[in-house]
C-alpha positions as CSV (number, residue, x, y, z in Angstrom):
1,M,0.0,0.0,0.0
2,K,1.3,3.5,-0.9
3,T,2.5,5.5,2.1
4,I,2.0,9.1,3.0
5,D,4.9,11.5,3.5
6,S,2.8,14.4,5.0
7,I,-0.6,15.1,6.4
8,P,-2.4,18.5,6.1
9,I,-2.2,19.9,9.6
10,T,-3.4,23.6,9.5
11,K,-7.0,24.5,9.4
12,I,-6.6,26.2,6.0
13,S,-4.8,23.2,4.4
14,R,-7.4,20.8,5.7
15,A,-10.3,23.0,4.6
16,S,-8.8,23.4,1.2
17,K,-8.6,19.6,0.8
18,L,-12.3,19.3,1.5
19,V,-13.2,22.2,-0.8
20,S,-11.4,20.6,-3.7
21,T,-13.3,17.3,-2.9
22,G,-16.5,19.3,-3.0
23,A,-15.6,20.5,-6.5
24,K,-15.1,16.9,-7.6
25,V,-18.5,15.9,-6.2
26,G,-20.0,18.8,-8.1
27,V,-18.5,17.4,-11.4
28,N,-19.9,14.0,-10.5
29,Y,-23.4,15.4,-10.2
30,L,-23.0,17.1,-13.7
31,K,-22.1,13.7,-15.1
32,Y,-25.1,12.1,-13.3
33,Y,-27.6,14.5,-14.9
34,G,-26.3,13.6,-18.3
35,D,-26.1,9.9,-17.4
36,K,-29.7,9.6,-16.3
37,M,-30.9,11.1,-19.5
38,V,-29.6,8.1,-21.5
39,N,-29.5,5.3,-19.0
40,P,-31.9,4.0,-16.3
41,K,-32.1,6.4,-13.4
42,E,-31.2,3.8,-10.7
43,E,-28.0,2.7,-12.6
44,A,-27.0,6.4,-13.0
45,K,-27.6,7.0,-9.2
46,E,-25.5,4.0,-8.3
47,R,-22.6,5.3,-10.4
48,L,-23.0,8.7,-8.8
49,N,-22.8,7.2,-5.3
50,Q,-19.8,5.1,-6.3
51,N,-17.9,8.1,-7.7
52,N,-18.8,10.4,-4.8
53,A,-17.9,7.8,-2.2
54,E,-14.5,7.2,-3.9
55,D,-13.7,10.9,-4.1
56,I,-14.8,11.7,-0.6
57,Y,-13.0,8.7,1.0
58,D,-9.8,9.5,-1.1
59,S,-9.8,12.9,0.5
60,L,-10.6,11.8,4.1
61,K,-8.0,9.0,4.1
62,K,-5.3,11.7,3.3
63,L,-6.6,14.0,6.0
64,K,-7.0,11.2,8.6
65,G,-8.1,12.2,12.1
66,S,-11.6,13.1,13.1
67,A,-12.8,13.7,9.6
68,L,-11.9,10.1,8.8
69,K,-13.3,8.9,12.2
70,V,-16.7,10.4,11.3
71,A,-16.6,8.4,8.0
72,Q,-15.9,5.3,10.1
73,M,-18.9,6.0,12.3
74,L,-21.1,6.5,9.3
75,S,-19.9,3.2,7.7
76,M,-21.8,1.5,10.5
77,E,-25.1,3.2,9.6
78,K,-25.9,0.6,6.9
79,S,-29.6,1.5,6.9
80,I,-28.9,5.2,6.2
81,L,-26.0,5.4,3.8
82,P,-26.1,4.0,0.2
83,Q,-24.1,0.8,-0.1
84,A,-21.3,2.4,-2.1
85,Y,-20.5,4.7,0.9
86,V,-20.7,1.9,3.4
87,E,-18.2,-0.2,1.4
88,K,-15.7,2.7,1.0
89,F,-16.0,4.2,4.4
90,S,-15.7,0.7,6.0
91,L,-12.1,0.7,4.8
92,S,-11.4,3.4,7.5
93,Q,-11.8,0.8,10.2
94,F,-8.5,-0.9,9.6
95,S,-7.1,-0.2,6.1
96,V,-5.9,3.3,5.2
97,P,-2.6,4.5,3.7
98,P,0.0,4.5,6.5
99,L,2.6,7.2,7.2
100,S,6.0,6.6,5.5
101,P,8.8,5.2,7.6
102,P,10.7,8.5,7.8
103,L,7.6,10.3,9.0
104,V,7.0,7.6,11.5
105,I,10.5,8.0,13.0
106,K,10.1,11.8,13.0
107,T,6.6,11.5,14.7
108,F,7.9,9.0,17.3
109,K,10.9,11.3,18.3
110,K,8.5,14.2,18.5
111,Y,6.1,12.4,20.8
112,F,8.5,10.4,22.9
113,G,11.7,12.5,22.8
114,K,13.7,9.4,21.7
115,H,14.4,7.4,18.6
116,P,12.5,4.1,18.7
117,D,15.8,2.2,18.7
118,E,16.6,3.8,22.0
119,L,13.5,2.2,23.5
120,F,13.3,-1.2,21.8
121,D,15.7,-3.8,20.5
122,T,14.0,-3.7,17.2
123,F,11.3,-1.5,15.7
124,N,9.6,-1.9,12.3
125,A,8.9,1.6,10.9
126,T,6.6,0.0,8.3
127,S,3.0,-0.1,9.7
128,V,1.1,-3.4,10.0
129,N,-2.2,-1.6,10.5
130,A,-3.4,1.9,9.8
131,A,-6.8,3.4,10.9
132,S,-8.3,6.9,11.4
133,I,-6.4,8.3,14.3
134,G,-3.2,6.2,14.5
135,Q,-1.3,3.3,13.1
136,V,0.4,0.2,14.6
137,H,4.0,-1.0,14.4
138,I,5.8,-4.1,15.6
139,A,8.6,-3.8,18.1
140,E,10.6,-6.2,20.3
141,K,12.5,-5.9,23.5
142,D,14.1,-8.7,25.6
143,G,12.6,-11.3,23.3
144,K,9.0,-10.0,23.8
145,K,6.9,-8.7,20.9
146,F,4.9,-5.5,21.2
147,A,2.4,-3.5,19.2
148,V,3.1,0.2,19.2
149,K,0.3,2.5,18.2
150,I,1.4,6.0,17.1
151,Q,-1.0,8.8,16.6
152,Y,-0.9,10.8,13.4
153,P,0.6,14.3,13.7
154,G,-1.9,17.1,14.0
155,V,-5.0,14.9,14.7
156,A,-5.6,16.1,18.2
157,E,-5.2,19.8,17.3
158,S,-7.6,19.7,14.3
159,I,-10.7,18.0,15.9
160,A,-12.8,21.2,16.4
161,S,-12.0,22.6,12.9
162,D,-12.6,19.2,11.2
163,L,-16.0,18.8,12.9
164,A,-16.9,22.4,11.9
165,L,-16.3,21.3,8.3
166,V,-18.4,18.2,8.4
167,K,-21.2,19.6,10.6
168,P,-23.3,21.0,7.7
169,I,-23.2,17.5,6.0
170,A,-24.3,15.8,9.3
171,I,-27.1,18.4,9.9
172,K,-28.5,17.7,6.4
173,M,-28.1,13.9,6.6
174,F,-29.8,13.5,10.0
175,N,-32.2,16.4,9.6
176,I,-31.0,18.2,12.8
177,K,-32.7,21.5,13.5
178,G,-33.0,23.8,16.5
179,K,-30.6,25.9,18.6
180,D,-29.7,23.1,21.0
181,S,-28.3,20.8,18.2
182,D,-24.8,21.8,19.4
183,K,-25.1,19.3,22.3
184,Y,-24.8,16.4,19.8
185,F,-21.7,17.8,18.1
186,K,-20.1,18.7,21.5
187,E,-20.7,15.1,22.6
188,V,-18.9,13.8,19.5
189,E,-16.1,16.4,19.9
190,N,-15.5,15.5,23.5
191,K,-15.3,11.8,22.7
192,L,-12.8,12.4,19.8
193,V,-10.7,14.6,22.1
194,E,-10.7,11.6,24.6
195,E,-9.7,9.2,21.8
196,T,-6.6,11.3,21.0
197,N,-5.5,11.2,24.7
198,Y,-3.5,8.0,24.8
199,L,-2.7,8.3,28.5
200,L,-6.5,8.2,29.1
201,E,-6.8,5.2,26.8
202,I,-4.1,3.3,28.7
203,E,-5.9,4.0,32.0
204,Q,-9.3,2.9,30.5
205,S,-7.7,-0.2,28.9
206,I,-6.1,-1.4,32.1
207,A,-9.5,-0.8,33.9
208,V,-11.5,-2.7,31.3
209,V,-9.1,-5.6,31.2
210,A,-9.1,-5.9,35.1
211,A,-12.9,-5.8,35.2
212,C,-13.6,-8.2,32.3
213,K,-10.7,-10.7,32.1
214,H,-12.9,-13.3,33.9
215,I,-15.4,-13.5,31.0
216,P,-14.9,-16.8,29.1
217,N,-13.4,-17.0,25.6
218,I,-12.2,-13.4,25.5
219,K,-8.6,-12.1,25.7
220,F,-7.0,-8.7,26.1
221,P,-3.4,-7.4,25.6
222,N,-1.5,-6.0,28.5
223,Y,-0.5,-2.3,28.3
224,Y,2.9,-0.8,29.2
225,E,2.9,2.7,30.6
226,D,6.7,3.0,30.6
227,Y,6.7,2.6,26.8
228,S,3.8,4.9,26.2
229,S,3.0,8.6,26.1
230,E,0.2,11.0,25.4
231,R,0.4,10.1,21.7
232,I,2.0,6.6,21.8
233,I,0.6,3.4,23.2
234,T,2.6,0.2,23.7
235,M,0.8,-3.1,24.3
236,D,1.2,-6.8,23.8
237,Y,1.3,-7.9,20.2
238,M,-1.8,-10.1,19.8
239,K,-1.8,-12.6,16.9
240,G,-5.1,-13.3,15.2
241,K,-7.3,-12.6,12.2
242,H,-9.5,-9.5,12.0
243,L,-13.1,-10.5,12.7
244,S,-14.2,-9.7,9.2
245,E,-11.5,-11.9,7.7
246,F,-12.4,-14.7,10.1
247,V,-16.1,-14.7,9.3
248,A,-15.4,-14.8,5.6
249,Q,-13.5,-18.2,6.1
250,N,-15.2,-19.8,9.1
251,T,-17.4,-22.8,8.6
252,N,-17.7,-24.0,12.2
253,Q,-21.0,-23.0,13.8
254,D,-19.9,-24.0,17.3
255,T,-17.0,-21.5,17.1
256,S,-19.4,-18.8,15.8
257,N,-21.7,-19.4,18.7
258,R,-18.9,-19.4,21.3
259,L,-17.5,-16.2,20.0
260,G,-20.9,-14.6,19.7
261,Q,-21.7,-15.4,23.3
262,A,-18.3,-14.0,24.4
263,L,-18.9,-10.8,22.5
264,W,-22.4,-10.4,23.8
265,D,-21.4,-11.1,27.4
266,F,-18.5,-8.6,27.1
267,Y,-20.9,-5.8,26.1
268,M,-23.7,-6.7,28.5
269,Y,-21.3,-7.0,31.4
270,Q,-19.8,-3.5,30.7
271,I,-23.2,-1.9,30.2
272,H,-25.0,-3.3,33.2
273,R,-22.2,-3.9,35.6
274,L,-19.6,-1.2,34.9
275,K,-22.1,1.4,33.5
276,K,-19.3,2.2,31.0
277,V,-19.0,0.6,27.5
278,H,-16.5,0.2,24.7
279,A,-18.5,2.4,22.2
280,D,-16.5,1.5,19.1
281,P,-17.6,-2.0,18.1
282,H,-16.4,-2.4,14.6
283,P,-14.5,-5.4,13.1
284,G,-11.1,-3.6,13.2
285,N,-11.2,-3.6,17.0
286,F,-11.5,-7.4,17.3
287,L,-9.3,-10.3,16.4
288,I,-9.9,-14.1,16.5
289,S,-6.9,-16.0,17.9
290,E,-5.7,-19.4,16.5
291,E,-7.2,-21.0,19.6
292,G,-10.6,-19.5,18.7
293,N,-10.8,-16.8,21.3
294,L,-12.1,-13.3,20.8
295,I,-9.4,-10.6,21.3
296,A,-10.6,-7.1,22.1
297,L,-8.5,-4.1,21.3
298,D,-8.6,-0.3,21.4
299,F,-10.4,1.2,24.4
300,G,-10.0,4.9,23.4
301,C,-13.7,5.4,22.9
302,M,-15.3,4.5,26.2
303,K,-18.8,5.9,27.0
304,S,-19.9,6.4,30.6
305,I,-23.7,5.7,31.1
306,P,-25.2,8.0,33.7
307,E,-27.9,6.5,35.9
308,D,-30.6,9.0,34.8
309,F,-30.1,7.8,31.2
310,Y,-29.4,4.1,31.9
311,K,-32.7,3.5,33.9
312,P,-35.3,4.9,31.4
313,Y,-33.3,3.6,28.4
314,F,-33.5,0.0,29.5
315,E,-37.0,0.3,31.0
316,L,-38.0,1.4,27.5
317,A,-36.6,-1.9,26.2
318,D,-39.0,-3.8,28.3
319,K,-42.0,-5.1,26.3
320,K,-44.3,-4.3,29.2
321,C,-43.3,-0.6,28.9
322,I,-43.4,-0.6,25.1
323,D,-47.0,-1.9,25.2
324,N,-48.1,0.5,28.0
325,H,-49.0,3.8,26.3
326,E,-48.7,5.9,29.4
327,A,-45.4,4.4,30.6
328,F,-44.0,4.5,27.0
329,T,-44.9,8.2,26.6
330,Q,-43.3,9.0,30.0
331,K,-40.0,7.4,29.1
332,M,-40.0,9.1,25.7
333,Y,-40.1,12.5,27.5
334,Q,-37.5,11.4,30.0
335,L,-35.1,10.5,27.2
336,E,-35.9,13.7,25.3
337,I,-37.3,11.9,22.3
338,L,-40.5,13.9,22.8
339,R,-40.2,17.5,23.7
340,K,-42.4,20.0,25.6
341,D,-42.5,22.3,22.6
342,D,-43.7,19.5,20.2
343,S,-46.9,20.0,18.2
344,E,-49.7,17.4,18.4
345,E,-48.6,16.2,14.9
346,E,-45.0,15.7,16.1
347,I,-46.0,13.9,19.2
348,K,-48.2,11.5,17.2
349,F,-45.6,10.9,14.5
350,F,-42.6,10.3,16.8
351,S,-44.5,8.2,19.3
352,S,-45.6,6.0,16.4
353,M,-42.2,5.9,14.8
354,F,-40.3,5.0,18.0
355,H,-42.9,2.5,19.0
356,E,-42.3,0.7,15.7
357,L,-38.5,1.0,15.9
358,L,-38.3,-0.2,19.5
359,S,-40.7,-3.0,19.1
360,L,-38.3,-4.4,16.5
361,F,-34.9,-3.3,17.7
362,T,-35.4,-4.6,21.3
363,E,-36.6,-8.1,20.0
364,P,-33.4,-9.8,21.3
365,F,-34.1,-8.6,24.8
366,Q,-37.6,-10.2,24.8
367,N,-36.1,-13.7,24.6
368,E,-33.9,-15.8,26.8
369,E,-31.9,-16.9,23.7
370,F,-31.6,-15.2,20.3
371,D,-30.5,-16.3,16.9
372,F,-28.4,-13.5,15.5
373,S,-27.8,-15.5,12.3
374,N,-31.4,-15.0,11.2
375,P,-31.4,-12.6,8.2
376,E,-35.1,-11.8,8.6
377,F,-34.5,-9.8,11.8
378,F,-31.7,-7.8,10.1
379,N,-33.6,-7.3,6.9
380,Q,-36.5,-5.8,8.9
381,V,-34.1,-3.5,10.7
382,A,-32.6,-2.4,7.3
383,E,-36.0,-2.0,5.7
384,M,-37.2,0.2,8.6
385,G,-34.1,2.3,8.4
386,Q,-34.7,2.8,4.7
387,K,-38.3,3.6,5.3
388,Y,-37.6,6.5,7.7
389,S,-34.5,7.7,5.8
390,K,-36.8,8.3,2.8
391,S,-39.7,9.7,4.8
392,T,-40.7,13.1,3.5
393,E,-42.9,13.5,6.6
394,L,-39.9,13.0,8.9
395,R,-37.8,15.5,6.8
396,N,-40.4,18.2,7.5
397,M,-40.1,17.8,11.2
398,N,-37.3,18.6,13.7
399,G,-35.0,15.5,13.7
400,N,-33.2,16.9,16.7
401,R,-34.4,14.1,19.0
402,G,-33.2,12.3,22.1
403,S,-30.6,12.7,24.9
404,K,-27.0,13.3,23.7
405,H,-26.1,9.9,25.3
406,F,-28.1,8.2,22.5
407,I,-25.3,9.0,20.0
408,Y,-22.7,6.5,21.4
409,I,-25.1,4.1,23.1
410,N,-27.1,3.5,19.9
411,R,-23.9,3.4,18.0
412,T,-22.7,0.6,20.4
413,F,-25.9,-1.4,19.8
414,F,-25.9,-1.0,16.1
415,G,-22.3,-2.0,15.9
416,L,-22.8,-4.9,18.3
417,Y,-25.8,-6.2,16.3
418,N,-23.8,-6.0,13.1
419,L,-20.9,-8.0,14.6
420,M,-23.2,-10.6,16.0
421,F,-24.8,-11.0,12.5
422,D,-21.4,-11.2,10.9
423,L,-20.5,-14.0,13.2
424,K,-23.8,-15.7,12.5
425,A,-24.1,-16.5,16.3
426,Q,-27.0,-18.7,17.3
427,N,-28.6,-19.6,20.7
428,V,-27.0,-16.6,22.4
429,K,-28.1,-16.4,26.0
430,I,-29.2,-12.8,26.4
431,N,-28.8,-12.5,30.2
432,N,-25.8,-14.7,30.6
433,F,-23.8,-11.8,32.0
434,L,-25.9,-12.1,35.3
435,N,-23.9,-15.3,36.0
436,L,-20.5,-13.8,35.4
């Protein structure tokens, strides 16, 4: 894969990159208008999506940082984005052009004050894995193998300006209106700032490992504070296949079931016992070992779940609450899905919409065991997502809905469901975490 010798760091250089991408998208639309005059409209639209997705991703992968991280988040919204965008943006999970070896050495010396050879016996300046915020290198010391994650230069300093650039796109995509919409963007900004603080990530990683290491069939790396800094993390090198690579080759249903149960238990234990959760469940953060164990990596994005959100959120997942109009409405107000300034039309529409969404989405929680390999459930989720993404009635209303905590908690569940479906896990015990 081609390497990168420099990354735009200043606000002006990063904005210029996005403006030039916008010009390319404009040209793609001009081509589309001509294309649909001589070819079927659906085919022309598909080509437009493919061209736009390629141009936008090509720009973001060179910028890296929070702009690319937002693309990664959007790649998990399979029911909202066209498939062309999902496929391209999914590459940001674990496959983007890495920094060149000279830039790696320069960045390491800047962040650690030493050449990597002064710290390790050997250090491979060629990356083995590159993602949105940092890339991973292999090092050895005293016969032990380490994975060293180095943050891209300028990422932490450009978060606010990057989000300001992508904010108009997000507002249009999710139909966000109203003066209090800034709370959602502030929540994303704060989380991205946390993800660039590697000292915090080490602290969170050590805490998660200590709390969850007893869960069967899941393994974690150890983290080394003496070989880490605010922009560098050193951990055990963990050998395994990325989850997406594993599921493409696996034919053993028992292994799928065991891994699915481990993954589900890991998340339920965090949510219900720790009230804090690894809110970045995408395939790039999980490996499968040769022994068939799940390996969990990267705890930079941890979401704390406050009690005043946790209680109504999971009460709303109870079928008794969903089927009780008064209780359901009360929870909707508690979670800021319904607002005091809503019109009768808005109350009726959003009550009906969320009743339909929750009746389907909480289906796993209404059973002692659930079959996550069943395509019917996931097809229904996708169809419902498509239904509301195309709803003209919804677009005429204020889409600014729900507590700010929904952003990462819903992201966690969407990501978890997708991983469980990828694994094709069957007979998953939903409340097994109570026994751990």
